[in-house]
C-alpha positions as CSV (number, residue, x, y, z in Angstrom):
1,X,22.3,-7.4,6.5
2,X,20.5,-10.0,4.3
3,X,22.0,-13.4,5.0
4,X,20.7,-16.3,2.8
5,X,19.5,-19.5,4.5
6,X,21.1,-22.5,2.8
7,X,19.7,-26.0,3.0
8,X,21.0,-29.3,2.1
9,X,19.7,-31.2,-1.0
10,X,16.0,-32.2,-0.8
11,X,14.9,-35.4,-2.5
12,X,13.1,-34.7,-5.7
13,X,11.4,-38.1,-6.2
14,X,7.8,-38.3,-5.1
15,X,7.0,-41.6,-3.4
16,X,3.6,-42.5,-1.9
17,X,3.9,-45.0,0.9
18,X,0.8,-47.3,0.8
19,X,-1.1,-48.3,3.9
20,X,0.6,-51.6,4.9
21,X,-1.4,-54.8,4.7
22,X,-1.2,-56.3,8.2
23,X,-0.7,-60.1,8.6
24,X,-3.6,-61.7,10.5
25,X,-1.3,-62.3,13.5
26,X,-0.2,-58.7,13.8
27,X,-2.3,-56.4,16.0
28,X,-3.8,-53.4,14.2
29,X,-2.2,-51.0,16.7
30,X,1.2,-52.3,15.8
31,X,0.4,-51.9,12.1
32,X,-0.6,-48.2,12.7
33,X,2.6,-47.6,14.7
34,X,4.7,-49.0,11.9
35,X,2.8,-47.0,9.3
36,X,3.5,-43.8,11.2
37,X,7.1,-44.6,11.7
38,X,7.5,-45.4,8.0
39,X,6.5,-41.9,7.2
40,X,10.1,-40.9,8.1
41,X,11.0,-42.5,4.8
42,X,8.3,-40.5,2.9
43,X,9.9,-38.7,0.0
44,X,8.4,-35.9,-2.0
45,X,9.7,-32.8,-3.9
46,X,11.1,-30.1,-1.5
47,X,9.9,-32.1,1.5
48,X,11.9,-33.5,4.4
49,X,10.2,-35.4,7.3
50,X,12.0,-34.8,10.6
51,X,9.8,-36.8,13.0
52,X,6.9,-39.3,12.8
53,X,5.6,-40.8,16.0
54,X,2.5,-42.1,17.6
55,X,1.1,-40.0,20.5
56,X,-1.1,-41.8,22.9
57,X,-0.7,-39.7,26.1
58,X,-3.7,-37.5,25.2
59,X,-1.7,-34.3,25.3
60,X,1.0,-32.3,23.5
61,X,3.0,-29.4,25.0
62,X,4.1,-27.0,22.3
63,X,7.8,-26.0,22.3
64,X,8.5,-23.2,24.7
65,X,5.1,-23.4,26.4
66,X,4.0,-24.9,29.7
67,X,0.3,-25.1,28.5
68,X,-0.4,-28.6,27.1
69,X,-3.0,-29.2,24.4
70,X,-5.1,-31.9,26.1
71,X,-8.0,-34.3,25.5
72,X,-6.4,-35.6,22.3
73,X,-7.3,-39.0,20.8
74,X,-4.3,-41.2,19.8
75,X,-2.7,-39.9,16.6
76,X,0.3,-40.0,14.3
77,X,2.2,-36.7,14.6
78,X,4.4,-35.8,11.7
79,X,6.8,-32.9,11.6
80,X,8.6,-31.8,8.5
81,X,10.2,-29.0,6.5
82,X,9.4,-27.7,3.1
83,X,12.0,-25.9,1.0
84,X,10.5,-24.6,-2.3
85,X,13.4,-22.2,-2.6
86,X,16.9,-21.9,-1.3
87,X,15.8,-19.3,1.2
88,X,12.7,-21.1,2.3
89,X,12.5,-23.3,5.4
90,X,8.8,-23.9,6.1
91,X,8.1,-26.0,9.2
92,X,4.8,-27.9,9.2
93,X,3.0,-30.5,11.2
94,X,0.3,-33.0,10.2
95,X,-1.7,-34.8,12.9
96,X,-3.7,-37.9,11.8
97,X,-6.1,-39.8,14.1
98,X,-5.4,-43.5,14.6
99,X,-9.1,-44.4,14.9
100,X,-12.4,-42.9,13.7
101,X,-10.8,-40.7,11.0
102,X,-13.6,-38.9,9.3
103,X,-11.9,-39.2,5.9
104,X,-11.2,-35.4,5.7
105,X,-8.4,-33.0,6.0
106,X,-8.4,-29.6,7.7
107,X,-5.8,-27.0,7.2
108,X,-5.7,-24.4,10.0
109,X,-4.6,-20.8,9.9
110,X,-2.3,-18.6,12.0
111,X,-2.5,-15.2,13.8
112,X,-0.6,-12.0,13.5
113,X,2.8,-12.4,11.9
114,X,2.6,-16.2,12.5
115,X,6.0,-17.9,13.0
116,X,4.6,-20.8,15.0
117,X,2.6,-24.0,14.5
118,X,-1.0,-23.4,15.5
119,X,-1.2,-26.2,18.1
120,X,-4.5,-25.4,19.7
121,X,-6.2,-25.4,16.3
122,X,-4.6,-28.7,15.4
123,X,-6.1,-30.1,18.6
124,X,-9.5,-28.8,17.8
125,X,-9.6,-30.4,14.4
126,X,-8.1,-33.7,15.7
127,X,-11.0,-33.9,18.2
128,X,-13.4,-33.5,15.3
129,X,-11.9,-36.6,13.7
130,X,-10.0,-34.7,11.0
131,X,-6.5,-35.2,9.8
132,X,-5.1,-31.7,10.2
133,X,-2.1,-29.6,9.2
134,X,-0.5,-26.3,10.2
135,X,2.6,-24.4,9.2
136,X,4.8,-21.7,10.8
137,X,4.6,-19.9,7.4
138,X,8.3,-20.1,6.9
139,X,9.9,-18.2,9.7
140,X,10.3,-18.3,13.5
141,X,8.3,-16.0,15.6
142,X,9.9,-12.9,17.2
143,X,8.4,-10.6,19.9
144,X,6.9,-7.2,19.4
145,X,8.0,-5.0,16.5
146,X,10.7,-7.6,15.6
147,X,7.9,-9.9,14.4
148,X,8.4,-8.8,10.8
149,X,12.2,-8.7,10.7
150,X,12.2,-12.0,8.9
151,X,11.0,-10.2,5.7
152,X,13.9,-7.7,6.0
153,X,16.5,-10.4,6.6
154,X,15.2,-12.9,4.1
155,X,12.9,-11.2,1.6
156,X,12.0,-14.5,0.0
157,X,10.3,-15.5,3.2
158,X,7.7,-12.7,2.7
159,X,6.3,-14.8,-0.1
160,X,6.3,-17.8,2.2
161,X,4.3,-15.9,4.8
162,X,1.9,-14.3,2.3
163,X,0.8,-17.4,0.3
164,X,3.4,-20.0,-0.5
165,X,3.6,-21.8,2.9
166,X,-0.1,-22.6,3.1
167,X,-0.2,-23.9,-0.4
168,X,2.9,-26.1,0.0
169,X,1.6,-27.4,3.3
170,X,-1.7,-28.4,1.8
171,X,0.1,-30.5,-0.8
172,X,2.4,-32.1,1.7
173,X,-0.5,-32.9,4.1
174,X,-2.6,-34.6,1.4
175,X,0.4,-36.7,0.4
176,X,1.0,-37.8,4.0
177,X,-2.7,-38.6,4.5
178,X,-2.5,-40.8,1.3
179,X,0.6,-42.4,2.6
180,X,-0.7,-43.1,6.1
181,X,-4.2,-44.2,5.4
182,X,-3.8,-45.6,1.9
183,X,-6.2,-43.1,0.5
184,X,-6.4,-39.3,0.2
185,X,-8.9,-37.1,1.9
186,X,-12.4,-37.1,0.5
187,X,-12.8,-33.5,1.4
188,X,-10.4,-30.8,2.4
189,X,-11.2,-27.6,4.4
190,X,-9.3,-24.6,5.5
191,X,-10.3,-22.9,8.9
192,X,-8.8,-19.7,10.1
193,X,-9.4,-16.3,11.6
194,X,-7.5,-13.0,11.4
195,X,-4.3,-13.9,9.6
196,X,-5.9,-17.3,9.2
197,X,-8.9,-15.7,7.5
198,X,-6.5,-13.9,5.2
199,X,-4.8,-17.2,4.4
200,X,-8.2,-18.8,3.7
201,X,-9.1,-16.0,1.2
202,X,-5.6,-16.2,-0.4
203,X,-6.1,-20.0,-0.9
204,X,-9.4,-19.5,-2.5
205,X,-8.0,-16.8,-4.8
206,X,-4.6,-18.2,-5.7
207,X,-5.0,-21.9,-5.2
208,X,-8.6,-22.8,-5.7
209,X,-7.9,-26.5,-5.9
210,X,-6.3,-26.8,-2.5
211,X,-9.6,-26.8,-0.5
212,X,-13.2,-27.7,-1.1
213,X,-14.4,-25.2,1.5
214,X,-13.0,-22.2,3.5
215,X,-14.0,-20.6,6.7
216,X,-12.4,-17.1,6.7
217,X,-13.0,-15.2,10.0
218,X,-12.1,-11.5,10.4
219,X,-9.7,-11.7,7.5
220,X,-6.6,-9.5,7.3
221,X,-6.8,-9.8,3.5
222,X,-6.3,-6.2,2.6
223,X,-3.0,-6.4,4.4
224,X,-1.2,-3.3,3.2
225,X,-4.2,-1.1,3.8
226,X,-5.0,-2.7,7.1
227,X,-1.4,-2.0,8.3
228,X,-1.9,1.7,7.2
229,X,-5.2,2.0,8.9
230,X,-4.0,0.4,12.2
231,X,-0.9,2.5,12.2
232,X,-3.0,5.7,11.7
233,X,-5.1,4.6,14.7
234,X,-2.0,4.2,16.8
235,X,-0.7,7.6,15.7
236,X,-4.1,9.3,16.3
237,X,-4.4,8.2,19.9
238,X,-0.9,7.6,21.1
239,X,1.2,10.0,18.9
240,X,0.5,12.9,21.2
241,X,-0.1,12.6,25.0
242,X,-3.0,15.0,24.7
243,X,-4.8,12.6,22.5
244,X,-4.7,9.6,24.8
245,X,-7.9,7.7,25.5
246,X,-7.5,5.9,28.8
247,X,-10.0,3.3,30.0
248,X,-12.2,6.0,31.6
249,X,-12.5,7.8,28.3
250,X,-13.2,4.7,26.3
251,X,-15.9,3.7,28.8
252,X,-17.5,7.1,28.6
253,X,-17.5,6.8,24.8
254,X,-19.0,3.4,24.9
255,X,-21.8,4.3,27.3
256,X,-22.7,7.3,25.2
257,X,-22.8,5.3,22.0
258,X,-25.1,2.8,23.5
259,X,-27.4,5.5,25.0
260,X,-27.6,7.1,21.6
261,X,-27.9,4.1,19.3
262,X,-28.7,0.8,21.1
263,X,-32.5,0.9,20.5
264,X,-32.2,1.6,16.8
265,X,-32.6,-2.1,16.0
266,X,-35.7,-2.6,18.1
267,X,-34.0,-4.3,21.0
268,X,-32.2,-2.6,23.8
269,X,-29.5,-5.2,24.7
270,X,-26.2,-3.5,24.9
271,X,-25.3,-4.4,21.3
272,X,-25.5,-2.5,18.0
273,X,-27.0,-4.7,15.3
274,X,-25.4,-2.6,12.5
275,X,-23.1,0.2,13.8
276,X,-23.2,1.9,10.4
277,X,-26.7,3.2,11.4
278,X,-25.2,4.9,14.5
279,X,-24.1,8.6,13.8
280,X,-23.0,9.4,17.3
281,X,-20.4,12.2,17.3
282,X,-17.8,12.2,20.1
283,X,-18.1,16.0,20.2
284,X,-21.3,15.5,22.2
285,X,-19.0,14.6,25.1
286,X,-16.7,17.6,24.7
287,X,-15.8,19.3,28.0
288,X,-17.4,22.5,28.8
289,X,-16.1,23.8,32.1
290,X,-16.0,20.3,33.7
291,X,-12.8,18.5,32.6
292,X,-13.3,15.3,34.6
293,X,-11.9,12.4,32.6
294,X,-14.8,10.2,33.4
295,X,-17.4,12.7,32.4
296,X,-16.1,14.5,29.3
297,X,-13.5,14.5,26.5
298,X,-11.0,17.2,25.7
299,X,-10.9,18.6,22.2
300,X,-7.9,16.5,21.4
301,X,-9.6,13.3,22.6
302,X,-12.7,14.1,20.5
303,X,-10.6,14.4,17.4
304,X,-8.7,11.2,18.2
305,X,-11.9,9.3,18.6
306,X,-13.3,10.7,15.4
307,X,-10.2,9.7,13.5
308,X,-10.4,6.1,14.8
309,X,-14.1,5.9,13.8
310,X,-13.4,7.6,10.4
311,X,-10.6,5.4,9.3
312,X,-7.7,6.3,7.0
313,X,-8.3,8.7,4.2
314,X,-6.1,9.8,1.3
315,X,-4.8,13.2,2.4
316,X,-4.9,14.5,-1.2
317,X,-8.4,13.5,-2.2
318,X,-10.0,12.5,1.1
319,X,-11.0,9.2,-0.5
320,X,-11.4,6.3,2.0
321,X,-8.3,4.1,2.1
322,X,-9.4,1.8,4.9
323,X,-12.4,1.8,7.2
324,X,-12.3,2.8,10.8
325,X,-13.4,0.8,13.9
326,X,-17.1,0.6,14.5
327,X,-19.1,2.5,17.1
328,X,-19.7,0.1,20.0
329,X,-16.2,-1.4,19.9
330,X,-14.6,1.2,22.2
331,X,-13.9,-1.1,25.2
332,X,-11.6,-3.3,23.0
333,X,-9.6,-0.6,21.3
334,X,-5.9,-1.5,21.4
335,X,-4.7,2.2,21.6
336,X,-4.4,2.3,25.3
337,X,-0.8,2.1,26.5
338,X,1.7,4.7,25.1
339,X,4.5,2.4,26.3
340,X,3.2,-0.6,24.4
341,X,1.5,0.5,21.1
342,X,-0.1,-2.1,18.9
343,X,3.1,-3.7,17.4
344,X,1.8,-5.4,14.2
345,X,1.4,-2.3,12.0
346,X,4.6,-0.7,13.5
347,X,6.5,-3.9,12.5
348,X,5.2,-3.7,9.0
349,X,6.3,-0.1,8.5
350,X,9.7,-0.5,10.2
351,X,10.8,-3.7,8.4
352,X,8.8,-3.8,5.1
353,X,8.1,-0.1,4.2
354,X,11.1,1.7,5.5
355,X,13.4,-1.3,6.0
356,X,15.1,0.6,8.8
357,X,15.8,-0.9,12.2
358,X,15.9,2.5,13.7
359,X,12.7,3.9,12.3
360,X,10.5,5.6,14.9
361,X,6.7,5.5,14.3
362,X,6.2,8.7,16.2
363,X,7.9,10.6,13.4
364,X,5.5,9.4,10.7
365,X,2.4,11.3,9.5
366,X,0.1,10.1,6.7
367,X,-0.8,13.7,6.2
368,X,2.8,14.6,5.3
369,X,3.3,14.5,1.5
370,X,6.7,12.8,1.7
371,X,5.6,10.2,4.2
372,X,2.5,9.5,2.2
373,X,4.6,9.1,-0.9
374,X,6.6,6.4,0.9
375,X,3.4,4.6,1.9
376,X,2.1,4.7,-1.7
377,X,5.3,3.4,-3.2
378,X,5.6,0.6,-0.6
379,X,2.0,-0.4,-1.2
380,X,2.5,-0.7,-5.0
381,X,5.5,-3.0,-4.2
382,X,3.9,-5.1,-1.5
383,X,0.2,-5.4,-2.4
384,X,0.8,-7.8,-5.3
385,X,2.5,-10.2,-2.9
386,X,0.6,-9.7,0.4
387,X,-3.0,-8.7,-0.4
388,X,-5.7,-11.2,-0.9
389,X,-8.2,-8.8,-2.4
390,X,-8.9,-10.2,-5.9
391,X,-12.7,-10.5,-6.4
392,X,-12.2,-13.2,-9.1
393,X,-13.3,-16.4,-7.4
394,X,-14.5,-18.0,-10.6
395,X,-12.0,-20.9,-10.4
396,X,-13.0,-21.7,-6.8
397,X,-16.7,-21.4,-7.7
398,X,-16.4,-23.7,-10.8
399,X,-14.8,-26.5,-8.9
400,X,-17.7,-26.4,-6.3
401,X,-15.8,-24.5,-3.6
402,X,-17.8,-22.9,-0.8
403,X,-16.6,-19.9,1.3
404,X,-18.0,-18.8,4.6
405,X,-16.7,-15.5,6.0
406,X,-17.6,-13.9,9.3
407,X,-16.6,-10.7,11.2
408,X,-17.4,-9.3,14.6
409,X,-18.8,-5.8,14.5
410,X,-16.8,-4.9,17.7
411,X,-13.5,-6.1,16.1
412,X,-10.8,-3.9,17.5
413,X,-7.9,-5.0,15.3
414,X,-9.4,-5.4,11.8
415,X,-12.1,-3.0,10.8
416,X,-15.3,-5.0,10.2
417,X,-16.3,-3.0,7.2
418,X,-13.2,-4.5,5.4
419,X,-15.1,-7.7,5.2
420,X,-18.1,-5.9,3.7
421,X,-15.9,-4.1,1.2
422,X,-14.4,-7.4,0.0
423,X,-17.8,-9.1,-0.2
424,X,-19.2,-6.2,-2.2
425,X,-16.3,-6.3,-4.6
426,X,-17.0,-9.9,-5.3
427,X,-20.7,-9.2,-5.9
428,X,-19.8,-6.4,-8.3
429,X,-17.3,-8.7,-10.1
430,X,-20.0,-11.3,-10.6
431,X,-22.6,-8.8,-11.6
432,X,-24.8,-8.9,-8.5
433,X,-26.3,-11.5,-6.3
434,X,-27.3,-14.1,-8.9
435,X,-24.3,-16.4,-8.3
436,X,-22.4,-15.2,-5.2
437,X,-24.7,-16.5,-2.4
438,X,-24.6,-19.9,-4.1
439,X,-20.9,-20.3,-3.1
440,X,-19.9,-17.4,-0.8
441,X,-21.7,-15.9,2.2
442,X,-20.7,-13.3,4.8
443,X,-22.0,-13.1,8.4
444,X,-21.5,-10.0,10.5
445,X,-21.7,-10.8,14.2
446,X,-23.1,-7.9,16.4
447,X,-21.1,-7.2,19.5
448,X,-18.4,-9.7,18.7
449,X,-14.8,-8.6,19.1
450,X,-11.7,-9.9,17.2
451,X,-12.4,-13.6,16.3
452,X,-14.1,-14.2,19.6
453,X,-15.4,-12.6,22.8
454,X,-17.3,-9.4,23.1
455,X,-20.7,-8.3,24.5
456,X,-22.8,-10.1,21.8
457,X,-23.3,-13.8,20.9
458,X,-19.8,-14.8,19.8
459,X,-19.7,-18.7,19.8
460,X,-20.9,-20.6,16.7
461,X,-19.8,-23.5,14.6
462,X,-19.1,-22.1,11.1
463,X,-17.2,-25.2,10.2
464,X,-20.2,-27.5,10.7
465,X,-22.3,-25.2,8.5
466,X,-19.6,-25.4,5.8
467,X,-19.5,-29.2,6.0
468,X,-23.3,-29.3,5.5
469,X,-23.0,-26.9,2.5
470,X,-20.2,-28.7,0.8
471,X,-21.2,-32.3,1.5
472,X,-25.0,-32.1,1.4
473,X,-25.8,-29.0,-0.5
474,X,-27.5,-27.3,2.5
475,X,-26.8,-23.6,2.3
476,X,-26.6,-21.9,5.8
477,X,-29.5,-19.4,5.7
478,X,-28.9,-18.7,9.4
479,X,-26.2,-19.8,11.9
480,X,-27.1,-19.6,15.6
481,X,-24.6,-17.9,17.9
482,X,-24.5,-18.0,21.6
483,X,-23.2,-15.8,24.4
484,X,-22.1,-17.3,27.7
485,X,-21.6,-15.6,31.1
486,X,-19.7,-17.6,33.7
487,X,-20.1,-20.7,31.6
488,X,-23.9,-20.3,31.3
489,X,-25.5,-19.5,27.9
490,X,-27.7,-16.5,28.4
491,X,-28.4,-15.3,24.8
492,X,-28.9,-17.0,21.4
493,X,-29.1,-14.9,18.2
494,X,-29.1,-15.9,14.5
495,X,-26.2,-14.7,12.3
496,X,-27.7,-13.9,8.9
497,X,-26.0,-13.9,5.5
498,X,-25.1,-10.3,4.6
499,X,-26.9,-8.0,3.8
500,X,-29.6,-9.6,5.9
501,X,-29.8,-8.8,9.6
502,X,-31.4,-10.5,12.5
503,X,-34.7,-8.7,13.1
504,X,-36.9,-9.1,16.2
505,X,-40.4,-10.3,15.3
506,X,-41.9,-8.3,18.2
507,X,-42.9,-11.5,20.1
508,X,-41.0,-13.8,22.4
509,X,-37.8,-13.6,24.5
510,X,-35.2,-11.3,22.9
511,X,-32.5,-13.7,24.2
512,X,-34.0,-16.5,22.1
513,X,-32.9,-17.0,18.5
514,X,-36.4,-18.2,17.6
515,X,-37.7,-14.6,18.2
516,X,-35.7,-13.3,15.3
517,X,-35.9,-13.6,11.5
518,X,-33.3,-12.8,8.9
519,X,-34.3,-9.8,6.7
520,X,-32.7,-7.3,4.5
521,X,-32.6,-3.9,6.2
522,X,-34.9,-1.1,4.9
523,X,-33.4,1.6,2.7
524,X,-34.0,4.1,5.5
525,X,-31.6,2.3,7.8
526,X,-29.2,0.5,5.5
527,X,-25.7,1.6,4.6
528,X,-23.2,4.0,6.0
529,X,-24.6,7.1,7.8
């Protein structure tokens, strides 16, 4: 059942290949081509380079895809394998521009259970002038609930997925940059969202010397609790046909939430500035006589919606284990299709918690003492490996690291209050606000869904703000986000460092960022309802 992956011997000597000195008669392009090809000879501990070639076609089509990554400048594409243990086989790629390199390296994150190189993110960074690196995190992607089977078949690969692959890739990428350009990167950044945000926080916590700055979007950092919370949401809505919330019901919920709470922030714009201020109870939509699905909710549907909003609680003490989804996020909830439930948490429980290929999520109940005991035991085993929840960022802070985190309030996959919980834990660890905002800031984006999209402004350049902070000491007191409809920007709004919120001044266009200032909310409106 558990078959070890065996690899051939990996060269142990570390050799840095210098940038070749080109004879006066040799064209520079030829020199760069030779330098790229010579990376096939690059030798470092646990590293094997499998391909090194110049790409001048302007595009790369990822394996198994028909969608090319386009508009790419000429670059040296390096593919390799890292093998820090006998069971590890971590694929990675490093892309390095031939011209106009900005002198920096960007590591990019993954999504979900990973298992693939993040080709679009590599393309984004290459266009910015970065040398850039990505890893498949040590396993090959599988569909649906089989996405986590790798950790069942090869338990060592769970460590690769959780933290080792990104750390090993950072070291390999820096060595290849040194070999190709003749000098290492002046600055190194990590950019990711979702699992990529989780990876960014893991890097800052476990390997604070890998990167000078991190952008961590909607991080899945409290992995074991996130899987529990998401599975509870699946069970709440799809575990019983009576609980199902079809699109009509979700639309009804969303309209009622906005009608009740939209104006609380002083602007009626279809977006809740801070959903924690909204106390709307789905019971207000309970059917009385009329049972039309687009006009009311059944008792079972009301309780299902309450459970999604409320999040997962300890059945013994009622203590909050993981926050629920925010009011206002209803149109994006993943609990829609009984035939296709959200697979990521189901995969976690099937392969990592129960280690049973035949496990059926419909038989599980967090309220059952025996089931909850299994969850608790699994969390105690998995959390030390998988969770990036340590508030101790002192080493990252001491070396001058900067961390920017963001989260959309309408996130449907990772509860937005998870980001607030982690930020508050860091503040508590450091004893308040004295030091934390000098190196770590959190931005909550009203109306934004998971990593992008949504009804609110959801496009912004967090990486540019990070560069300014790390390289010039300019802390981002506000970051302007935009919303576009049919390619036309129709709204600009500042994102403010938590706990500040964008507050309308009472003058000017409410779609113009200049009409808002960043202020801390008043006591009367701050915090959870």
